[in-house]
N, C-alpha and C positions, 0 to 999 in steps of 0.2 A: 375149528369149533363146529359142533352140531348146530344145524340151522335153528335160529330162534324166530318163530313166526310172528307176524304183526299181531294177529288176533285169531285164535282158534277156539272153538267151543269147549266148555268144561262139562264133560259128560260123566254121569253117574251110572247106576245099575237100573234105575227105573225106566230109562229110555227104551232099553231092550225089552223089559217086562211089559210095558204098555204097548209096544209095537207087536209083540207076540200075541197079546190079548186081542188086539184089533184084528190081526190076521186070522187067528183061530176062530173068531166070531164072524169072519167075512165082512167086517166093518171097515172098508177101505175108503170109500168116498164119504159116506155118512156114518155116524156112530156116536156113542156116548161120550167119548173123549173130547169131541169137538165142543159139546156143550159144557163139559167140565172145564175145559181150557178157558172158554169165554167167561165163565163164572169166576174163575180164579183171577182173571184180569180185572173184572169188575170189582171184586173184593179188594184187590191190591191197590187199585187206582181210586177207589171210592167213586166210581162212575155209575150212572143209572142203566145205560144201554150200550151194547157192543155188537159189532158186526165183524166177522172173520173173513179175510180175503187172502188171495194167494201171494201177495207181496206188499211191501210198503209203498211201492209205486202205484199199485192198484188202489191202495187205501187213499192216497192223496187224490188221484184222478176221480174216483167215485165220490169222494167227499166234496170236491169242487162241483160236481154235477148235483149232488144232493142239496148243497146250500144255495144253489141257484146261479152259479156262474154260467153265463151264456156265451155263445159265439160272438167274437169281437169285443168282449169285455176285457178289462185289464186287471192284473193281479200284482200287487206290490210284494216283492220277495227279495231276500238278500242275495247278492251275487255269489257270496261264499257259501256254497252248499253243494252236495252231491248232485250231479246233473239230473237225476231222476225227479227231483223237485220241480225243475224247470220243464222237463219233458212232459210232466203231468199237466202243466198249464197248457202246453201246446196241444196235447191230446184232447183237451176240452175246447179247442179252437179259440182260446183266449191268448193274451199277450202279456209277457212279464214287464214290470217296471223295476229295474235293478236299483237297490239301495245299498249303501255302505254298511259295514259291520263295526262293532266296537272292539276294544282290546281283548275281549273274551271270545271273539269269533262269532258273536251273535248279532243279529240285526240291530243297527243303531236306532234305538227308539226315538231319540231326539230328532234325528233326521227324517224319520217317518212322520212325526208330528209336524215338523217344519214343512215337509212336502205337502201334507194334507191341508195345512192352514194357508199356505201361500201359492200353491200351484194347482189347486183344484177349485171348482165352482159347483154349486148345487142347482139342480133343476128338477122340478116335480118330486122333490124329496130325495133324489139320488145324487151321487157325487160323480163329477166328470173331470177328466184331465184337461187343464187349460191348453196344453200343447197339442194333444191328439184329438180332443173333443170326445174321447171314448169314455164309457162308464167304467168306474173302478168299483168292482163288486166284492173284492176279497183282499185280505192281507194274510200272507203266509209267514208265520214266525217259526224259524228253525232253531231247535235247541241243539247246538253243534258240539260234537265230541262229548256229550253228556252234560255240558254246562247249560243252565237255563237262561233263556233270554229274559230281559227285564220288562215283563209285561205289566206296565204301570197302570194304575187306576185312570190316570189322565188319558192314556192311549185307548183303553177299553171304552171309556166314556165318549171320546172323540169318534171312534169307529161306529158306536151306536148312533150318535147324532147324524153321521154321514151315511148310515145304512151300509156299512162295509163289514162283512163277516170276517171273523178271525179264525183261521185254520192253523192249528199248531202241528207242525211237522216234528213229532217227537220220536222219529225213527231211531235216534241214537241215545235217547234219554230215558228209557224205561228204568225206573228205580231212582230217578232224580226228582227233587222236590223244590218247590218255591216256598219260602218262608213268609207266609202272609203276615204273621206277627210272632210274638215270643212263644205262643202256645199252639199255633195252628200252622200246618204245612199242607200244601196242595201238590198232588202228583202232577208231573209233566203231562201235557195232553189234555188237561182239564180246566185250563184257564180261559180258553177261547170258546167259540161256538162248537168246535169239533176238533178232535185230536187223533193223530195217526201214528201208529207204532209199526216198526219193522222187526221181524224175527228171522232175518236172513242169517246165513251161516256165520257171518262175521260180527253179529251183534252180541250184546251182553248176555242175553239168552236167545236161543234159536228154536225154530220149528223146521229147520232145514229149508227155509224158504216160506215166507208167509207174512201176513200183517193183520192188524186189528184196528178198527176205528171205534172210538168211544165218544159219547156225547150224552148230555142230560136232556136232549131233545129227541123224543122218540121218533118224530117224523123223519129226521135225517137218517137214523139207523134203519128204519123201515125202507126208505128209498134205496139205501146202499145194498141191503139184502135183496131187494127186488132186482136192481140192476146187475148185481153180481151173479145172479142165478137166471140169466138170459131173459129177464123181464117177463117172467111167466105170470099171466093173469089166471090161467087155469092149467094146472100141471097134468090133468088127465086128457083134456082136449087140445092142449098145446096152443093156447091163445096168447098172442104177444101184441100188445098195443104200443109198445115202444121198442127201440133198439136196445137190446141187453148185451151182457158180456159174460163170458165164462171165467169169472174171477173169484170163485169161492175157494175156501181152504178145505183140503181133504182131511178126513179123520186120521189118516196115517200121519200127516204133518202135525196135526193137533196132538197126537199121542206123544210125539217128541217134545212139543211145546209144553204139554201138561207136566211132563217129568222135569223139564227145565224150570218152570215157574215154581214148582214145589221146592226147588233148591235156591230160589232167588236171594233170600236173605244171606245165605252162606256165600254165594257168589259176590254179592255186594260187599261183604266184609273183606273178602280176598282182594277185591279191586281197590278198596280204600287202603288196605295194607300195602299193596304194590305201589300206589301213588305216594304213600308216605316214605317208602324206601327210596324211590326216585327223588323225591323232594329233598331228602336228607343228603343224598350223594351229589345231586346236581348243583346244589347251592355252594359246594366247595370248588366248582369248576369255573374259572374266570372266563367270562364271555358267554356263558349259557345260563338260562333261567327257565324254570318250569312255568307252564300255563296253569294257573290255579283257578278255583271256582270263585265266582263273585259272592260277596258276603250275604246277598239276599236269597241264596239258594244252597241246596245240598246236591252235589254232583254224584252220579254213579261211576265217575272216572272211567268211562268207556275206553277212551284212548288218552295216553299221556303224551303231551306236546312240549317240545322244547323251543324256546326263542333264542335265536342266535344273534348276538350283537357284534359290533365292530371290534371288540376286544378278543374275540375268538380267532383262532389261527386260520380256520377254513370257512369258505362260503357254504351255504346250504347244499348246493349241488355237489361240491367236492366231498363234503362230509357224508352225503348220501351214498356216493360211490364207494367210499372207504368202508362204511358200515356194511354195505351189502357184500363187499369182497370178504368180509369177516363172517359171512353167513348170518348177519343181523338184519332182519327184514324191516328196515325203517322205510318210511313213505313220506313223500312230500304232501303238502296241503293241495287240495284240488286246484287246478287252474280256475281262476274266477270265471263265472259263466258269462259275464259281459264281454270277456275276451275270447270266448269260444266261437268258432266259425259260424255255427247255425244261429247264433244269437247276437251277432254284431250290430244288427239293424235296430235292436230294441233300445228303448230309453233307459238311461242310467242317471242317477242323481248323486252328486257330490261323493264319488267313490275315491277314497284315499287310503284308509286303514286296510281295506281288503287287499290292495296291492302290496302293502308293507308286510302283511301277514304271509301272503303267498311267497314273497321273496325270502323271508327269514324264519319261518316256522317249520318244524319237522316232527312227524309222528314216530313215536318209539313203540317197540313191542309191548303189548298190554294184555295178553291172554290171561284169563282168570287163573290158569294153572301155572303161571310164570313163577319160577322159584327165585329165592333171594340170591342164589349163586349165579343165576342167569343175569339178574339185574346188576350184580357186581361186575360180571363180564362186560355188559353193555356200557356201564358208567366208566369202567377202566378203559375201554376203547375210546370213549369220548374224552377222557382225561389225557 
């Protein structure tokens, strides 16, 4: 069988067109496509302000700096996420507090609320961890595999009372929505104080590496733009009053991203159709079940995940090896971060579902260009 990749970009004709335009105009680092890309993101997400950066990791790191996370602060975060989320906390010289996830692979909001109510105290208006006595300044909510986390009004209100900022890691959920009520929907990344997107090569749309931060608070975006461009106070005399970073997005990358976002609705339709095909086939296989979207949200179906139960013939690891031998690039869920060597020393709270998911869930090929015949081959192998 010809190799079926886990997730590769869906490319049209405009990517080459916009790249050639940028090169012909000698607009490599800065250029018009950069601003056009940001405007498209603002229009699509219904956000007020946006900053473009060179990766989703930079987006999270700079956002932590912008919202006021200081050295020795603590950040509440799910253990089940790509390691970049946790690395960004360490880059900011802060420490993670690992929380469990729910059955949808998103942070368990009830456990977050329990932790904040029973295991913290307030002093001078701020919230501190009873165990470590350190200030908790941020909660990172990760929308995993395209599914939206359940950011409840109760959680938002509690965080405001405790002066804890909410950072939404929406790296995998561009095009996913939270259903606020029957007539209103809110795009991922817009429910907290600040939201971060990744446009890496494996995401639903790509700029071949890049990220964007959105917020309705202008001061956050202003700070991110400042830090991402080497913290220049004066670009002529090169005055720098803070330590800055070279984290900006180039016009070349934005040219690819612009072409991609102009095709986003078509890509989302294809992803929904692919999920439907999988759903229809997998339900006929004893011992396997598809991970579906929670009813309070609309998923972009970035990756399709199967849950393996005791009725299936093989364990996750054996199934993974068999699929890869057939040139089907399946992938395990990330090893939970509270079990990763660099992060063993950090606090964890009531982690149970995270370990179950790691043991029994598997990612299937989900590229936007995946054909029905390829899905048939995959599900036939599973059967």
